[in-house]
C-alpha positions in Angstrom: 12.2 -40.3 -1.8 8.8 -39.9 -2.0 9.0 -36.3 -1.4 11.7 -35.9 -4.1 9.4 -38.1 -6.3 6.3 -36.3 -5.6 8.0 -33.0 -6.5 9.4 -34.1 -9.9 6.4 -35.5 -11.1 4.4 -31.9 -10.1 7.5 -29.9 -11.8 6.6 -32.2 -14.7 3.1 -31.5 -14.5 3.5 -28.1 -14.8 5.3 -28.4 -17.8 2.3 -29.3 -19.6 1.0 -26.3 -18.8 3.8 -23.7 -19.3 6.5 -23.3 -21.1 10.4 -24.1 -19.2 11.4 -20.9 -19.6 8.4 -19.4 -16.9 9.1 -22.3 -14.4 12.0 -21.4 -12.4 13.6 -24.7 -10.7 17.4 -23.5 -10.2 18.1 -21.9 -6.8 20.0 -19.1 -8.5 16.6 -18.4 -10.3 14.3 -18.8 -7.8 16.2 -16.5 -5.2 15.2 -13.0 -6.5 11.7 -13.8 -5.7 12.0 -15.8 -2.4 12.7 -12.5 0.2 10.7 -9.0 0.4 11.1 -5.7 -0.1 12.4 -5.2 3.4 14.5 -8.1 3.8 12.6 -9.0 6.9 11.4 -12.4 5.9 13.0 -14.7 3.2 11.7 -18.2 2.3 11.6 -21.6 -0.1 9.9 -22.5 -3.0 9.6 -25.3 -5.1 9.2 -23.5 -8.2 8.4 -20.2 -9.5 6.0 -20.0 -12.1 5.0 -16.7 -14.5 1.6 -17.6 -16.1 0.4 -15.8 -19.1 -3.7 -15.9 -19.1 -6.0 -17.1 -16.6 -6.8 -20.1 -17.7 -3.2 -21.1 -17.1 -3.9 -19.4 -13.5 -6.5 -22.1 -12.9 -4.8 -25.1 -14.5 -1.8 -24.5 -11.7 -4.5 -23.8 -9.2 -5.9 -27.4 -9.7 -2.5 -29.0 -10.6 -1.1 -27.4 -6.8 -4.7 -29.1 -5.5 -4.6 -32.2 -6.8 -1.0 -32.3 -5.2 -1.2 -30.6 -1.7 0.8 -27.7 -2.7 0.1 -24.2 -1.5 0.9 -20.9 -4.1 1.7 -17.5 -2.8 0.7 -15.0 -5.2 3.4 -12.5 -5.8 3.1 -9.1 -8.0 5.7 -6.4 -8.3 6.8 -7.7 -4.6 6.8 -3.7 -2.9 5.1 -5.1 0.2 6.0 -4.1 3.7 4.1 -7.1 5.8 5.6 -9.9 4.0 2.3 -11.4 2.0 4.0 -12.2 -1.2 7.3 -14.1 0.5 7.0 -17.9 0.4 7.6 -19.9 3.8 10.6 -21.8 5.2 8.7 -25.8 3.6 10.2 -25.4 0.7 7.0 -27.1 -0.4 5.8 -24.0 -1.5 5.3 -22.7 -5.5 5.4 -19.0 -5.8 2.8 -17.6 -8.8 4.4 -14.4 -10.3 1.8 -12.5 -12.5 4.3 -10.1 -14.5 3.5 -11.6 -17.5 -0.5 -10.9 -17.2 -0.2 -7.5 -18.4 -1.9 -6.6 -21.0 -4.8 -3.8 -21.1 -7.8 -5.1 -22.3 -10.2 -2.5 -23.0 -10.4 1.1 -22.6 -14.3 2.2 -22.1 -14.3 5.8 -22.6 -18.1 6.5 -22.2 -18.1 4.2 -18.8 -14.6 5.8 -17.6 -13.8 2.9 -17.3 -10.4 0.5 -17.8 -10.1 -3.5 -18.0 -6.8 -4.3 -17.1 -4.8 -7.4 -15.9 -3.1 -8.2 -12.7 0.3 -8.0 -13.6 0.0 -4.2 -15.0 2.7 -1.4 -13.4 0.7 0.7 -12.1 2.8 3.2 -13.6 2.5 2.2 -16.9 -1.6 2.0 -16.6 -1.5 5.6 -14.7 0.8 6.9 -18.6 -2.0 4.5 -20.5 -4.8 6.6 -19.3 -3.4 10.3 -19.6 -2.9 9.4 -23.5 -6.4 8.8 -23.7 -6.5 12.2 -21.9 -8.3 9.8 -18.1 -6.5 10.4 -15.1 -6.1 7.2 -12.5 -5.5 8.5 -9.6 -4.3 5.8 -7.8 -0.3 6.9 -6.8 2.3 5.3 -4.2 5.7 5.7 -4.1 6.6 2.1 -5.9 4.0 3.0 -8.6 7.2 2.3 -11.3 7.0 -1.5 -10.1 3.9 -2.1 -7.7 1.5 -4.0 -9.9 -2.4 -4.0 -9.7 -3.0 -7.3 -8.4 -1.1 -6.6 -5.8 -2.6 -3.3 -5.0 -5.7 -4.6 -4.8 -5.1 -7.9 -3.2 -4.0 -5.3 -0.1 -6.5 -2.6 -0.9 -3.5 0.0 -1.3 -3.7 3.4 -0.4 -1.4 6.0 -1.3 -2.1 10.2 -1.8 -4.6 10.8 -3.6 -6.8 8.8 -1.0 -8.4 11.6 0.3 -10.7 12.6 -3.2 -10.6 9.0 -5.2 -10.4 6.7 -2.1 -8.0 3.2 -1.7 -8.3 1.0 -4.3 -10.9 -0.7 -3.3 -12.8 2.7 -4.0 -11.5 2.5 -8.2 -12.5 -1.0 -8.4 -15.8 -2.0 -10.4 -15.3 -5.4 -11.1 -13.1 -8.7 -10.9 -11.8 -11.5 -12.6 -10.5 -13.8 -9.9 -9.1 -17.7 -9.9 -11.0 -19.8 -6.9 -9.2 -22.2 -4.3 -10.9 -24.8 -6.8 -8.9 -23.4 -10.1 -12.6 -21.7 -11.7 -12.7 -18.6 -12.8 -15.2 -15.9 -11.6 -15.8 -13.6 -14.0 -17.2 -10.2 -12.5 -15.4 -7.9 -15.0 -18.5 -5.6 -15.1 -17.9 -2.1 -15.2 -21.2 -1.4 -13.3 -21.6 1.5 -10.6 -24.9 -0.1 -9.1 -24.9 -4.2 -9.1 -27.5 -5.0 -6.0 -27.6 -8.8 -6.9 -26.6 -10.2 -3.3 -23.5 -10.8 -2.1 -20.6 -8.3 -3.1 -17.6 -10.8 -4.4 -15.3 -8.1 -5.3 -15.0 -6.4 -1.8 -14.5 -10.2 -0.9 -11.4 -10.4 -2.6 -9.7 -7.0 -2.8 -7.9 -6.3 0.4 -7.6 -10.4 0.9 -4.2 -10.7 0.0 -4.4 -13.8 -2.0 -5.6 -15.6 0.6 -9.2 -16.1 -0.8 -8.3 -16.4 -4.4 -6.2 -15.0 -7.1 -6.9 -12.0 -8.7 -6.2 -11.6 -12.5 -7.8 -8.9 -14.0 -10.1 -5.8 -12.8 -12.5 -3.0 -13.8 -11.0 0.4 -12.6 -12.5 3.8 -12.9 -11.0 6.8 -14.6 -11.5 10.1 -14.1 -11.0 13.4 -16.3 -7.5 14.8 -16.3 -7.7 17.9 -14.4 -7.2 21.0 -16.0 -4.8 22.4 -13.3 -2.6 21.7 -10.0 -1.4 23.5 -7.6 0.8 22.9 -4.8 1.6 24.3 -2.1 4.4 23.6 1.3 3.2 25.0 4.2 4.7 25.1 8.0 2.3 24.7 11.0 4.0 24.6 14.7 1.7 21.3 16.0 -0.6 18.6 15.1 -4.0 20.8 16.5 -3.4 23.6 13.5 -2.4 20.8 10.9 -6.3 19.2 10.8 -7.2 22.6 12.2 -5.5 23.6 8.3 -7.4 20.3 6.6 -11.0 21.3 8.0 -10.1 25.2 6.3 -9.0 23.3 3.4 -11.7 21.4 3.4 -14.4 23.6 3.8 -13.0 26.1 1.3 -12.0 23.8 -1.2 -14.1 20.8 -0.6 -13.5 18.6 -3.5 -10.2 20.6 -5.1 -8.2 19.3 -2.1 -6.8 16.2 -3.5 -3.5 15.8 -1.4 -2.9 16.9 2.0 0.4 14.8 3.3 1.9 15.6 7.0 6.0 15.4 7.7 7.7 16.1 10.7 10.9 17.7 11.3 12.6 14.7 12.2 11.2 13.3 9.0 12.5 15.7 6.6 16.2 15.7 8.5 16.9 12.4 7.7 15.5 13.3 4.2 17.9 15.8 3.5 20.6 13.4 5.5 20.5 10.9 2.3 18.8 13.3 -0.5 21.0 16.7 0.4 19.3 17.9 -3.0 15.4 17.9 -1.3 16.0 20.2 1.8 12.9 21.7 2.9 12.8 25.7 1.4 10.0 26.9 4.3 12.6 29.0 6.8 13.9 27.3 9.3 13.2 23.6 10.5 9.1 23.9 11.0 7.9 21.4 13.5 5.7 20.2 11.0 5.3 20.0 7.0 2.3 20.1 5.6 2.0 19.3 1.6 -1.1 20.7 -0.2 -2.5 20.0 -3.4 -5.5 21.0 -5.3 -7.2 19.8 -8.7 -9.3 21.6 -11.2 -11.3 21.1 -14.1 -11.9 24.8 -14.4 -8.7 27.9 -15.3 -5.7 27.2 -13.5 -6.3 31.2 -12.3 -9.2 29.7 -10.3 -7.5 27.4 -8.7 -4.3 29.5 -7.5 -6.6 32.5 -6.6 -8.6 29.7 -4.2 -5.0 28.3 -2.7 -3.8 32.0 -2.1 -7.1 32.7 -0.5 -7.3 29.9 1.7 -3.3 30.6 2.8 -4.1 34.1 3.5 -7.1 32.5 6.0 -5.0 30.1 7.4 -2.2 32.6 8.3 -4.6 35.5 9.6 -6.0 32.7 12.1 -2.2 31.4 12.9 -2.8 27.9 11.9 0.4 28.3 8.9 4.0 30.6 9.6 5.3 30.1 6.0 4.2 29.0 2.6 5.8 28.6 -0.9 3.8 27.8 -3.8 5.2 25.3 -6.6 5.9 28.3 -9.6 5.6 25.3 -12.2 5.6 21.6 -12.7 9.2 20.7 -11.8 9.1 22.9 -8.3 5.6 20.9 -7.8 6.9 17.3 -8.7 10.2 18.4 -6.2 7.8 19.3 -3.2 6.3 16.0 -4.1 9.9 14.0 -4.0 10.7 15.5 -0.5 7.5 13.0 0.9 8.1 10.5 -1.2 12.1 9.8 -0.5 11.5 10.1 3.3 10.6 6.2 2.9 14.0 5.7 1.0 16.0 7.7 3.1 14.6 5.4 5.9 16.2 2.5 4.2 19.5 4.0 3.4 19.7 4.9 7.2 19.3 1.1 8.4 16.7 -1.4 9.7 13.9 0.9 11.4 10.2 -0.3 12.7 7.5 0.5 10.6 3.8 0.7 11.8 1.2 1.6 9.4 -1.5 3.2 11.5 -5.2 5.0 11.3 -6.2 7.0 14.1 -9.9 8.8 13.7 -8.2 12.7 13.0 -10.3 13.5 16.2 -7.6 11.3 18.7 -4.5 12.6 16.3 -3.3 15.0 18.5 -3.6 13.0 21.9 -2.3 9.8 19.9 1.3 11.4 19.0 1.6 13.5 22.2 0.5 10.6 24.5 2.8 7.6 22.3 6.2 10.4 21.7 6.1 10.9 25.1 5.8 7.8 26.1 8.5 6.0 23.7 11.5 8.6 24.4 11.2 8.0 27.8 11.0 4.3 27.9 13.9 5.0 24.8 16.2 7.8 25.1 17.7 8.8 22.0 15.1 7.5 20.0 14.3 9.1 16.4 10.5 9.1 15.4 9.9 9.3 11.9 6.3 10.4 11.9 4.9 11.1 8.3 1.9 10.4 6.5 -1.4 10.7 4.8 -2.8 13.0 7.4 -6.1 13.9 5.3 -7.2 10.2 5.6 -5.7 9.9 9.3 -3.0 7.3 8.5 0.2 7.6 9.9 3.4 6.1 8.8 4.5 6.0 12.7 8.3 4.8 12.4 11.2 4.4 14.9 14.9 4.4 14.6 16.8 3.9 16.6 19.1 6.1 18.6 22.1 7.2 16.7 25.3 5.7 16.8 23.3 1.9 17.8 23.4 -1.0 15.5 19.7 -1.0 14.3 19.1 -5.3 13.1 20.1 -5.3 16.7 18.0 -2.7 18.6 15.3 -4.2 16.2 15.4 -8.0 17.7 15.8 -6.9 21.7 13.2 -3.7 21.1 10.8 -4.8 18.2 8.1 -6.7 20.2 8.0 -4.2 23.2 7.8 -1.0 21.2 4.7 -2.7 18.7 2.7 -3.3 22.0 3.2 -0.2 23.3 2.5 1.7 20.2 -0.4 -0.6 18.9 -2.1 0.1 22.0 -2.3 3.4 21.7 -3.7 2.7 18.8 -6.1 0.9 20.4 -6.9 3.4 23.2 -7.8 5.4 20.2 -10.0 3.1 18.2 -7.4 3.3 15.7 -6.4 0.2 13.2 -2.7 -1.5 13.0 -2.7 -1.5 9.6 -4.0 1.4 6.7 -2.9 0.5 3.4 0.1 -2.1 3.8 -2.1 -5.2 4.4 -1.4 -7.7 7.6 0.6 -10.4 5.2 2.6 -12.7 8.0 4.3 -9.4 10.1 0.7 -8.5 11.8 0.0 -12.1 11.6 -0.6 -12.7 15.1 -1.9 -9.7 16.6 -4.9 -9.5 14.4 -7.1 -11.7 16.7 -6.7 -9.1 19.6 -7.2 -6.5 17.2 -10.4 -7.5 15.3 -12.0 -9.2 18.3 -12.7 -13.3 18.6 -16.0 -12.6 16.6 -14.7 -10.4 13.4 -11.5 -13.3 13.6 -13.6 -16.1 13.4 -15.9 -14.6 11.0 -12.8 -14.6 8.4 -11.4 -17.9 9.5 -14.7 -19.4 8.6 -14.8 -17.5 5.0 -11.1 -19.0 4.7 -11.8 -21.8 5.1 -14.8 -22.2 3.2 -13.4 -20.5 0.1 -10.3 -23.0 0.4 -11.2 -25.8 2.6 -7.3 -27.2 1.5 -5.6 -23.8 2.8 -3.2 -23.9 -0.6 -4.3 -20.3 -1.1 -1.2 -18.4 0.7 -1.3 -20.3 3.8 -0.6 -18.4 7.0 -1.0 -14.9 5.5 -4.0 -12.7 7.3 -5.3 -15.5 8.8 -4.3 -18.9 10.2 -6.5 -22.1 9.7 
């Protein structure tokens, strides 16, 4: 009874901060916010709240601190690791930031945009384009993911090769701390050497150290021209050699270099027949390449054709198709972006968002493929990703005819262990752009090493001594 009384009092106190329609307590109203995008994790929540301002966020945090109730920050709810999903206790609140969606300022001279955490990524891209700027962050979930979540997980995407991760695009933050204080670090400075970089501390922390409520992000001039091509490659070594060739010849004009295996595109075509590979036959590897420039279209076209000709002469590629218009270029990108959707249509699968040094990539793929196929006959390896920065989505689907849920229950741990052991042997990372969340929590200490892991715990304890900010995500204390 005491617990019910405390909860009732807490909800009543929330009502002094937010209007009733922005506090969800009925089970049917909370349900859409309780399960992650992949439907791997489902929790319970005392309430789901929707603040509109940073001041409201700060008041909610102070109330939670006083009531010893923990908070799960949530944005577009598109993450893959359960980082924005509550636990099963029913004693947490979900703090959803979708109402904090204002674009506060576009500074044309400084080439920056100041915006709130609930802004949808695609909306930011479109607003920037209206002002003749490029906001280069681009993800498959850009129609629903939010800037706060992008920052909290340090999201990557397809333009990392040229523009970097979300961290590289951010100049300043506004953050609500675990004490309910507001840190205003919204400075659009590219140089600020005044001690610890608090901005980088909060980016990638998945809401465990503070709640990001706004940010200053970089903008870039809109490219005058973009050219996109699909090329057929026989092996991963040739793919890397092709990347090196484009980096040498095109330098900063190279903005996209995405790899797709035959198996991943076969799965794509199975569920989306309109996305058949236009290259001849079924090449073992298909690489999507994009060049962007601020000069004439003819300059980029000639450069692209010249590099492709050199790649043909060097036997790096066996076929190529250059997009003749924007519609065809978008179709090429849709092929790449729909692989994840095709996997979802096929059923549950085991995802591995990993980074491998390019110098070890061929060894990782050949050895891991061989081990997987030997130990799990009939296994389907859906390998694709951002080859330009070494980020593979090395995903596993069960043999045809097997129930995917049952297969995953039986083999998830040994398959994860095998693949992550190979990642460690190649000095890679078990998370490139998806974060840690609760999915990779247990293996993080072994991966990071005890010193690094203990430093992370010390930071968490110092900044959130009550452990009310997204507990049991990223690091446990």
